[in-house]
N, C-alpha and C positions, 0 to 999 in steps of 0.2 A: 943659896946655891941653885943655879939654874938646872932645871930638869934635863935629863939626857934625851937625845933624839931617839926616835923609835925606828927600829930596823924591821922591815917586813917586805916580803916578795922581792928581795934584792934592792930595795929602795930605802931611803932615809927620810923620815918625816920629822921636821924640827918642832920643838914645843910651841904651842899656840898657833899651829897651822893645820891644814887638812890637805889631803892628796887623794887623787883617784888613780888607780893603777890596774894593770891586767896581769893575772896569774896564769902563765902558759899551761895549757892542757894537751894531752895526746891528740894528735890530728886524726882525721878520718881518711878514708881511701880517696876522697876527692882532693886531698892535699890542702884543703882549706884550713888555715891556722885557726885554732880555737883558744879562747882564754876566759878565765873566770873574773868578772869585774869585782874589784875590792875598793872600798872607800874608807879612809882612815881619818879620824879626828883625834889629834894628839894634843891634849890640853897643856896649859902652862904649868899647872900644879899636879902633884902626884895624886894617884887614886887608882881604883881598880881598872883592869883591862877587860872590856866586855865585847864579845862578838854577838852580832845579830845576823842570823842567816835565814834565807828563804829559798823556796824552790829546790830543796834537796830532792824532792819529787817534782819533776819538770812541769807537771800540769797544775801545781798548786801555786797560783799566782797572786793571791791576796797579799801575801807577805812582801812581794816586790813593791806594791804600792805603799804598804805600811812603811817600808824602809825609805822610800822616796820622800815621804812626808816627814819622817824623823830627820832626814838630812836637811830638809828645808825649814826645820823648826828653829826659831831664833835662839831658843834656850841653849842649844848645843854649842853655840858660838863661845860660850863661857864654861865649857865642860872641864871638869877636873878628871884626871885619869885619861884613859884612851878608849875610844869607841871604834870598833872594826865592823863595818857593814858589808855583807856579801849578799846582794839581792838575788842572784841566780847562781846557786851552787851547781845544779845539774843543767849545764848549758845545753848538752845534747838533747835531753828530754824536753827542755823548754822550746827548742827549735822545732821539735817534732810533735809538740802537744801531747806528750806522753809522760807517764810516771817514771819510766825506766830509762836506762841507757841503751845504746845500740846492741849490747850483748844480752839484753833482757834481764839484767840483774838490778836489784834494788839497792841504791846507794846507801840507804839508811839501814841496811843489814850487812854492810861491807867494811865497817871500821874494825881495827885501825888501818886496814888496807895493806897493800904490799907494793914495793917498787917493781917487782917482777911478776905480779899477778895479772888477773883479767883487767880489762879496761876500767870497769867499775872499781875494782880494788885499787888501781893506780890513782884514780881520781880521789878516792877516799883518803889515800895516803898523802896526797898533795894537800888536801884541805886540812887534814889532821896536823901535818908538819908545819905548814905555813900560817895557819890561822889558830886552830884550837890550842896548840901547844904554847902559844904566846899569851893566853888569856887566863883570867881568874874566874870569870863568869860567862854564861852564855844564854841566849834566848833563841830558840829555833821555831820558825813560824810554819804552820801547816794548815791544810784544809781537809775536808773529807775527800775520799777517792771513789772512783767508779760510780759516778752519779749520786754520791751520797753527800749530804750537807751536815755540818756539825754546829751545834750551839757553841758560842764562845766559851771555852773552858781551858783550864791549865792542867797539864799533866806534869807531875814532878815527884821526886823522892821526898815525900812529906816527913819521913823519919829523920831527915837531915834538918836540923834547926835553921840553917842558913837558907836552904831551899824553901822550907815552910814560910820563913819570914818574907822572902821575896815573892813567893806565890801569893801570899795574902796582900802584899803591897800592890801587886799587879791589879787586883780589884775585880777580876772575873768572879761571878757569883758561885761558880762551881769549880772545885779542885778535885782531881782524881789522883790518888796515891798509886800511880801506874807502875806495874812491874817493868823491870828493865828487860829489853829483848837483846838477844845475842847479836853482836855486830852493829848495834844502833849507835848513833852519835851520842845519845844520852848516856849509854853505858860507858863508852870510851871517855866521855868527859868526866864521869864519876871516878873512873880509874885514874885519871890524871889529876884528881883533886879539885875539879871545877864544880861550882854550884850552877845548875842549869835548869831552865824552865822550857817547856814545850807548850806553845799556844796553838790550840786547835779552834778553827772557826771558818765557816763558810763551805763552799763547794769548789772542786777543781774546775779550772778553765773559766771561772766566773769572778768578776769583781762584786763584792758584797759590801755596800757602804757601811752598814751597821757593824759588821765584823772588822772592817778596816779602821773605822773610827775607834772602836773599843780597843783594838790592838795598839794603835798609836798612843792612846791615853794610858794603857797598861804599861807599855815600855817606858814612857816618861815617868810614871809612878815608880817603877823599879829603879831607874837611874837616880831619882830623888832619894829613894830609900838607901841607895849605896853612897849618897852624898856626892854624886858626880854632878848633880844639878842643884841649883838653889831650891830650898824648900818653899812650898807655897801651899795655901789651903786647898785641899782636894776633897772631892765628894767621898764620903764614907759609905761603904757597902758591907753588907753581911756576906762573908765568904764561908762556904760550907764544904767540908770534905766528904766525898762520896765513900761509902763503905765498900762498894764494889759496883760492877756494871755488867750487863749481859746483853747480847743481841737476840732479837726475836727473828726467826727465820720463816720463810714462806712454806706453809704446809702443802701447797700445790702450785703448779705452774698456771699462769694466766695473766689477767690484767688487774693491777692493784689500785684500789681506791682507798686513800688514807683518810682517817677521821680526826687525827690530832696533829697539831703543829709542833715544831721544835719548841722546847721549853715548857710544854704542857705537863701537868701532873696527871698521871694515870693510876688507876687502882687495879689491884689484882683481879683478873677475869674480865676487865673492861674490854669492849670491842674497840680496837684501835685502827682497824682496816678491814677491807673485804676483797677477796680475790675471786674472780669469775673467769670462765673461758671466754673466747672471742664472741660468742653468740649469747652470752649472759646466763648460761646454764652451769650447774654444778658449783654454785657459789659457796665459798668457805669463809667464815668469819675468822679474823686474826685477833686473838685475845692476848692481853698482857699477862705474862705469867707472874708478875710481881707488881708491887706498888712502888712508883718511883717517878723520875723526871725524864722526858725524852731529850736526850742530848745529841742524837744523831738519827737520820732517817734517809731512806732511799728515795730519790726523786724520779726514778725511772718507773713508769707504770708497768712495763712489760717485765715480768719476773719468772724465774725458773724455780722449781721446787728446791728448797734449801738456801735460796738467796737471803742475804742479810737485809732486813726491812727496817727495823727500829732498834736503836741503841738506847737502853734504859739504865740510868744510874740510880742506885739504891741509897737512900738516906734514912737516918733514924726518924726524921720528921720531914716528909716530902712537902707538906703544906708550907713550912717555913722557907724552904728552898724556892718554891713557886713565887712567894712574895719577893724574895731577894732578886729573882730573875726579872720580875715585873719592874722593880725599881731600876735595875740595870738597863733594861730596854728603854724605859722612859728617859733616862739620862742620855743615851746614845742615839736614839731614833729622832729626837727633836731636831727639826730643821732639815732632815734628809729627804723629805717628800719632794722638795723642789729640785732635787738633784744637785744641790749646792753642797760642796765639801768644805766644812769649816777650816779656817786657818789652824793648823795643829799647835801653833804657839799659844793659843788660848785654852788648850785642853788641860 
C-alpha cells in the first residue's frame, strides 16, 4: 500500500518527493511580508517524522549551514519516514543579527505560544502548530550567545531511554542531562511526547567548520539510529554524561586573558585566566572552583564584574572525558585547515 501524502503548511508533499515552502509570519511595520523557510523530504516508506531546526535564536547561524549540508547529502534521497528542515526559525532576529525578536523576547522561552499574544508568542505558536505537532522526534541546533563559544555537546533528557539512545548515537563526546526550562521548545516537545535533542556548538554570528562538520555527522548518525537511513559503519566514540555544570564568573571588571581552551580538563583551584585593569594593575587570578572540562567560554576580553567567563562540566572521571574529546576532535578537524568542507555524503 502506497504511503499517504504529507500535509504541511497548507501544502501536499507526495511520497518519494521533496518540497520547499514558506510558512507565513506576522509582518512588521514596513509591510514587508515575512515567512519561515521549510524544506520537507517525504520518503516512500513509513518511518519517524523528524524536524531539524536552527536559528531559533537569530544570531546562531551554524545550524543553518548544518541543515544546508544535510539537504545536499545523497543519503537522504532514499529516506524512510519524513524529514522537516527549518533552517531559520527566528527570521526577524536573523535579519537583524540578534538573538531576539523585535519585541525583545526570547523565542525559546515562549512555547507553546498564543494566537493572540505578543509577536514572539505568535511565532512560537505557528512553529509549534505547523512543525512540532506533526513530528515524533526533533533536533534543535544552537551555539553560544553573547560572544561565548561552546564545545560541541548534546543537551537532552537522559532519563528518557529514547532520548538517551539518540543522544549516544549522535556521537558528541559530552552529554548533559539538562533541566527543562519553562517555555522552551524542548519542554514543549516533551509535553507533546517527542524525543528531542539540543546540539550546542560554536559561537553566535560565526561559522565554525569543526562544529558544523560534527553536527552534520551527528544528525546523520541519529537518522541511521532511527532506521531512516541505511546503516553504515560509523566511528565509535565514548560518550559521557556530565553530572552537572557551572559557570565561573568574573571576580572584577577589566581585561580577561584566558589560559585554557575549549575542551581542556581543569583541576580545582587551577588558574584558568587573569583579569587586569586597562593599565595592568590590580590583576586578579581566575581559578576553577571544580575539577572538570571546559565546555563553554567567553571570547570577549572586556568583562564586567559578574560576567560568565567559563562553563565547566563535572564528571566522575574528567581524564576519561578529555581523551574522548581529543578523539572526537581528531576525527572532525582532519582536512579542515585548508578551508575545504568535505562532502557530507561521506560522513
